[in-house]
PDB file of N, CA, C and O in Angstrom:
ATOM      1  N   MET A   1      -3.013  -0.949  14.108  1.00  0.00           N
ATOM      2  CA  MET A   1      -3.469  -2.036  13.313  1.00  0.00           C
ATOM      3  C   MET A   1      -3.016  -3.771  13.043  1.00  0.00           C
ATOM      4  O   MET A   1      -1.999  -3.978  12.381  1.00  0.00           O
ATOM      5  N   THR A   2      -3.386  -4.321  13.294  1.00  0.00           N
ATOM      6  CA  THR A   2      -3.363  -5.466  12.736  1.00  0.00           C
ATOM      7  C   THR A   2      -3.367  -6.408  11.303  1.00  0.00           C
ATOM      8  O   THR A   2      -4.064  -5.890  10.431  1.00  0.00           O
ATOM      9  N   TYR A   3      -2.942  -7.251  11.040  1.00  0.00           N
ATOM     10  CA  TYR A   3      -3.504  -7.727  10.081  1.00  0.00           C
ATOM     11  C   TYR A   3      -3.464  -9.242   9.479  1.00  0.00           C
ATOM     12  O   TYR A   3      -2.339  -9.728   9.599  1.00  0.00           O
ATOM     13  N   PRO A   4      -4.319 -10.023   8.924  1.00  0.00           N
ATOM     14  CA  PRO A   4      -4.310 -11.115   8.834  1.00  0.00           C
ATOM     15  C   PRO A   4      -2.205 -11.884   8.412  1.00  0.00           C
ATOM     16  O   PRO A   4      -1.365 -11.219   7.805  1.00  0.00           O
ATOM     17  N   LYS A   5      -2.036 -12.897   8.808  1.00  0.00           N
ATOM     18  CA  LYS A   5      -0.383 -13.132   8.220  1.00  0.00           C
ATOM     19  C   LYS A   5      -1.107 -14.433   7.592  1.00  0.00           C
ATOM     20  O   LYS A   5      -0.266 -15.244   7.205  1.00  0.00           O
ATOM     21  N   ASN A   6      -2.178 -14.770   7.426  1.00  0.00           N
ATOM     22  CA  ASN A   6      -1.566 -14.873   5.655  1.00  0.00           C
ATOM     23  C   ASN A   6      -2.409 -14.397   4.270  1.00  0.00           C
ATOM     24  O   ASN A   6      -3.568 -14.738   4.037  1.00  0.00           O
ATOM     25  N   ILE A   7      -2.072 -14.047   3.916  1.00  0.00           N
ATOM     26  CA  ILE A   7      -2.885 -13.087   3.005  1.00  0.00           C
ATOM     27  C   ILE A   7      -1.830 -12.646   1.965  1.00  0.00           C
ATOM     28  O   ILE A   7      -0.669 -12.631   2.374  1.00  0.00           O
ATOM     29  N   ARG A   8      -2.007 -12.363   0.962  1.00  0.00           N
ATOM     30  CA  ARG A   8      -0.931 -12.857   0.304  1.00  0.00           C
ATOM     31  C   ARG A   8      -0.263 -10.745  -0.349  1.00  0.00           C
ATOM     32  O   ARG A   8      -1.080  -9.885  -0.678  1.00  0.00           O
ATOM     33  N   GLU A   9       1.160 -10.533  -0.336  1.00  0.00           N
ATOM     34  CA  GLU A   9       1.567  -9.480  -0.479  1.00  0.00           C
ATOM     35  C   GLU A   9       0.518  -8.654  -0.526  1.00  0.00           C
ATOM     36  O   GLU A   9      -0.141  -8.309   0.454  1.00  0.00           O
ATOM     37  N   GLU A  10       0.320  -8.285  -1.773  1.00  0.00           N
ATOM     38  CA  GLU A  10      -0.367  -7.442  -2.993  1.00  0.00           C
ATOM     39  C   GLU A  10      -1.331  -6.697  -1.826  1.00  0.00           C
ATOM     40  O   GLU A  10      -1.399  -5.486  -1.619  1.00  0.00           O
ATOM     41  N   GLU A  11      -2.057  -7.772  -1.121  1.00  0.00           N
ATOM     42  CA  GLU A  11      -3.156  -7.534  -0.353  1.00  0.00           C
ATOM     43  C   GLU A  11      -2.918  -6.678   0.600  1.00  0.00           C
ATOM     44  O   GLU A  11      -3.572  -5.661   0.834  1.00  0.00           O
ATOM     45  N   LEU A  12      -1.763  -7.160   1.298  1.00  0.00           N
ATOM     46  CA  LEU A  12      -1.458  -6.631   2.507  1.00  0.00           C
ATOM     47  C   LEU A  12      -0.802  -4.582   2.454  1.00  0.00           C
ATOM     48  O   LEU A  12      -0.841  -3.597   3.191  1.00  0.00           O
ATOM     49  N   LYS A  13      -0.310  -4.938   1.155  1.00  0.00           N
ATOM     50  CA  LYS A  13       0.341  -3.449   0.624  1.00  0.00           C
ATOM     51  C   LYS A  13      -1.635  -2.764  -0.444  1.00  0.00           C
ATOM     52  O   LYS A  13      -1.859  -1.871  -1.261  1.00  0.00           O
ATOM     53  N   ASN A  14      -2.164  -3.390  -0.038  1.00  0.00           N
ATOM     54  CA  ASN A  14      -3.194  -2.463  -0.782  1.00  0.00           C
ATOM     55  C   ASN A  14      -4.328  -2.404   0.915  1.00  0.00           C
ATOM     56  O   ASN A  14      -5.433  -1.879   0.776  1.00  0.00           O
ATOM     57  N   LEU A  15      -4.049  -2.807   1.980  1.00  0.00           N
ATOM     58  CA  LEU A  15      -4.873  -2.995   3.166  1.00  0.00           C
ATOM     59  C   LEU A  15      -3.694  -1.439   3.789  1.00  0.00           C
ATOM     60  O   LEU A  15      -4.177  -0.332   4.029  1.00  0.00           O
ATOM     61  N   ILE A  16      -2.789  -1.631   3.874  1.00  0.00           N
ATOM     62  CA  ILE A  16      -2.281  -1.088   4.602  1.00  0.00           C
ATOM     63  C   ILE A  16      -1.628   0.836   3.897  1.00  0.00           C
ATOM     64  O   ILE A  16      -0.967   1.651   4.542  1.00  0.00           O
ATOM     65  N   ALA A  17      -2.133   0.975   2.488  1.00  0.00           N
ATOM     66  CA  ALA A  17      -1.915   1.867   1.752  1.00  0.00           C
ATOM     67  C   ALA A  17      -3.485   2.245   2.272  1.00  0.00           C
ATOM     68  O   ALA A  17      -3.641   3.313   2.865  1.00  0.00           O
ATOM     69  N   LYS A  18      -4.489   1.472   2.073  1.00  0.00           N
ATOM     70  CA  LYS A  18      -6.359   2.845   2.610  1.00  0.00           C
ATOM     71  C   LYS A  18      -6.109   3.136   3.937  1.00  0.00           C
ATOM     72  O   LYS A  18      -6.094   4.322   4.264  1.00  0.00           O
ATOM     73  N   ASP A  19      -5.815   1.874   5.154  1.00  0.00           N
ATOM     74  CA  ASP A  19      -5.333   2.925   6.839  1.00  0.00           C
ATOM     75  C   ASP A  19      -4.964   3.541   7.019  1.00  0.00           C
ATOM     76  O   ASP A  19      -5.521   4.350   7.761  1.00  0.00           O
ATOM     77  N   TRP A  20      -3.224   3.881   6.371  1.00  0.00           N
ATOM     78  CA  TRP A  20      -2.654   4.742   6.888  1.00  0.00           C
ATOM     79  C   TRP A  20      -2.078   5.677   5.710  1.00  0.00           C
ATOM     80  O   TRP A  20      -0.964   6.104   6.014  1.00  0.00           O
ATOM     81  N   PHE A  21      -2.707   6.288   3.950  1.00  0.00           N
ATOM     82  CA  PHE A  21      -1.972   6.838   3.284  1.00  0.00           C
ATOM     83  C   PHE A  21      -3.708   7.280   2.470  1.00  0.00           C
ATOM     84  O   PHE A  21      -3.598   7.626   1.294  1.00  0.00           O
ATOM     85  N   SER A  22      -4.721   7.273   2.864  1.00  0.00           N
ATOM     86  CA  SER A  22      -5.619   7.434   2.349  1.00  0.00           C
ATOM     87  C   SER A  22      -6.066   8.118   1.746  1.00  0.00           C
ATOM     88  O   SER A  22      -6.809   7.945   0.780  1.00  0.00           O
ATOM     89  N   ALA A  23      -5.627   9.183   2.290  1.00  0.00           N
ATOM     90  CA  ALA A  23      -4.780  11.164   1.569  1.00  0.00           C
ATOM     91  C   ALA A  23      -4.269  10.924   0.382  1.00  0.00           C
ATOM     92  O   ALA A  23      -4.587  11.621  -0.582  1.00  0.00           O
ATOM     93  N   TYR A  24      -3.454   9.962   0.287  1.00  0.00           N
ATOM     94  CA  TYR A  24      -2.432  10.176  -1.180  1.00  0.00           C
ATOM     95  C   TYR A  24      -2.780   8.790  -2.095  1.00  0.00           C
ATOM     96  O   TYR A  24      -3.588   7.873  -1.949  1.00  0.00           O
ATOM     97  N   ASP A  25      -1.704   9.128  -3.164  1.00  0.00           N
ATOM     98  CA  ASP A  25      -2.053   8.391  -4.215  1.00  0.00           C
ATOM     99  C   ASP A  25      -0.581   7.462  -3.974  1.00  0.00           C
ATOM    100  O   ASP A  25       0.601   7.803  -4.014  1.00  0.00           O
ATOM    101  N   THR A  26      -0.926   6.776  -3.836  1.00  0.00           N
ATOM    102  CA  THR A  26      -0.401   5.092  -3.953  1.00  0.00           C
ATOM    103  C   THR A  26      -0.420   4.031  -4.850  1.00  0.00           C
ATOM    104  O   THR A  26      -0.027   2.868  -4.772  1.00  0.00           O
ATOM    105  N   THR A  27      -1.145   4.902  -6.011  1.00  0.00           N
ATOM    106  CA  THR A  27      -0.931   3.667  -7.253  1.00  0.00           C
ATOM    107  C   THR A  27       0.371   3.711  -8.140  1.00  0.00           C
ATOM    108  O   THR A  27       0.417   2.841  -9.010  1.00  0.00           O
ATOM    109  N   HIS A  28       1.630   4.738  -8.051  1.00  0.00           N
ATOM    110  CA  HIS A  28       1.943   4.970  -9.659  1.00  0.00           C
ATOM    111  C   HIS A  28       3.021   3.636  -8.647  1.00  0.00           C
ATOM    112  O   HIS A  28       3.015   3.585  -7.418  1.00  0.00           O
ATOM    113  N   ILE A  29       3.681   2.883  -9.375  1.00  0.00           N
ATOM    114  CA  ILE A  29       4.991   1.919  -9.140  1.00  0.00           C
ATOM    115  C   ILE A  29       6.250   3.199  -9.841  1.00  0.00           C
ATOM    116  O   ILE A  29       6.193   4.185 -10.577  1.00  0.00           O
ATOM    117  N   LEU A  30       7.131   2.572  -9.213  1.00  0.00           N
ATOM    118  CA  LEU A  30       8.520   3.074  -9.754  1.00  0.00           C
ATOM    119  C   LEU A  30       9.697   2.062  -9.628  1.00  0.00           C
ATOM    120  O   LEU A  30      10.362   1.735  -8.645  1.00  0.00           O
ATOM    121  N   GLY A  31       9.751   1.632 -11.047  1.00  0.00           N
ATOM    122  CA  GLY A  31      10.885   0.738 -10.888  1.00  0.00           C
ATOM    123  C   GLY A  31      10.422  -0.670 -10.142  1.00  0.00           C
ATOM    124  O   GLY A  31       9.463  -1.435 -10.254  1.00  0.00           O
ATOM    125  N   ASP A  32      11.475  -0.611  -9.418  1.00  0.00           N
ATOM    126  CA  ASP A  32      11.160  -2.496  -8.172  1.00  0.00           C
ATOM    127  C   ASP A  32      10.745  -1.616  -7.274  1.00  0.00           C
ATOM    128  O   ASP A  32      11.748  -1.614  -6.561  1.00  0.00           O
ATOM    129  N   ILE A  33      10.146  -1.001  -6.862  1.00  0.00           N
ATOM    130  CA  ILE A  33       9.938  -0.683  -6.265  1.00  0.00           C
ATOM    131  C   ILE A  33       8.358  -0.958  -4.977  1.00  0.00           C
ATOM    132  O   ILE A  33       7.187  -0.627  -5.159  1.00  0.00           O
ATOM    133  N   ASP A  34       8.748  -1.396  -4.224  1.00  0.00           N
ATOM    134  CA  ASP A  34       7.248  -2.028  -3.108  1.00  0.00           C
ATOM    135  C   ASP A  34       5.796  -1.102  -3.743  1.00  0.00           C
ATOM    136  O   ASP A  34       5.036  -1.153  -4.710  1.00  0.00           O
ATOM    137  N   PHE A  35       5.953  -0.481  -2.822  1.00  0.00           N
ATOM    138  CA  PHE A  35       4.709   0.488  -2.736  1.00  0.00           C
ATOM    139  C   PHE A  35       5.480   2.743  -2.063  1.00  0.00           C
ATOM    140  O   PHE A  35       6.114   3.256  -1.142  1.00  0.00           O
ATOM    141  N   SER A  36       4.832   3.122  -3.251  1.00  0.00           N
ATOM    142  CA  SER A  36       4.865   4.696  -3.572  1.00  0.00           C
ATOM    143  C   SER A  36       4.166   5.545  -2.773  1.00  0.00           C
ATOM    144  O   SER A  36       2.991   5.210  -2.623  1.00  0.00           O
ATOM    145  N   VAL A  37       4.590   6.783  -2.073  1.00  0.00           N
ATOM    146  CA  VAL A  37       3.343   7.388  -1.964  1.00  0.00           C
ATOM    147  C   VAL A  37       3.414   8.975  -2.151  1.00  0.00           C
ATOM    148  O   VAL A  37       4.367   9.666  -1.791  1.00  0.00           O
ATOM    149  N   ALA A  38       2.302   9.421  -2.745  1.00  0.00           N
ATOM    150  CA  ALA A  38       2.850  10.857  -3.724  1.00  0.00           C
ATOM    151  C   ALA A  38       1.488  11.472  -3.439  1.00  0.00           C
ATOM    152  O   ALA A  38       0.382  10.933  -3.484  1.00  0.00           O
ATOM    153  N   ARG A  39       1.844  12.815  -3.112  1.00  0.00           N
ATOM    154  CA  ARG A  39       0.440  13.651  -3.270  1.00  0.00           C
ATOM    155  C   ARG A  39       0.149  13.451  -4.090  1.00  0.00           C
ATOM    156  O   ARG A  39       0.727  12.836  -4.985  1.00  0.00           O
ATOM    157  N   GLN A  40      -1.680  14.276  -4.045  1.00  0.00           N
ATOM    158  CA  GLN A  40      -2.613  13.659  -4.879  1.00  0.00           C
ATOM    159  C   GLN A  40      -2.448  15.450  -6.221  1.00  0.00           C
ATOM    160  O   GLN A  40      -3.112  15.508  -7.256  1.00  0.00           O
TER     161      GLN A  40
END
């Protein structure tokens, strides 16, 4: 996948979550970790 280079970090994380981890829950925020993947 290619993503635009001029998008905000949060938008990029959301696109990656949708494209690569759609079968998992990526909404949890764990401390200072930018991105997490968990079983639903």
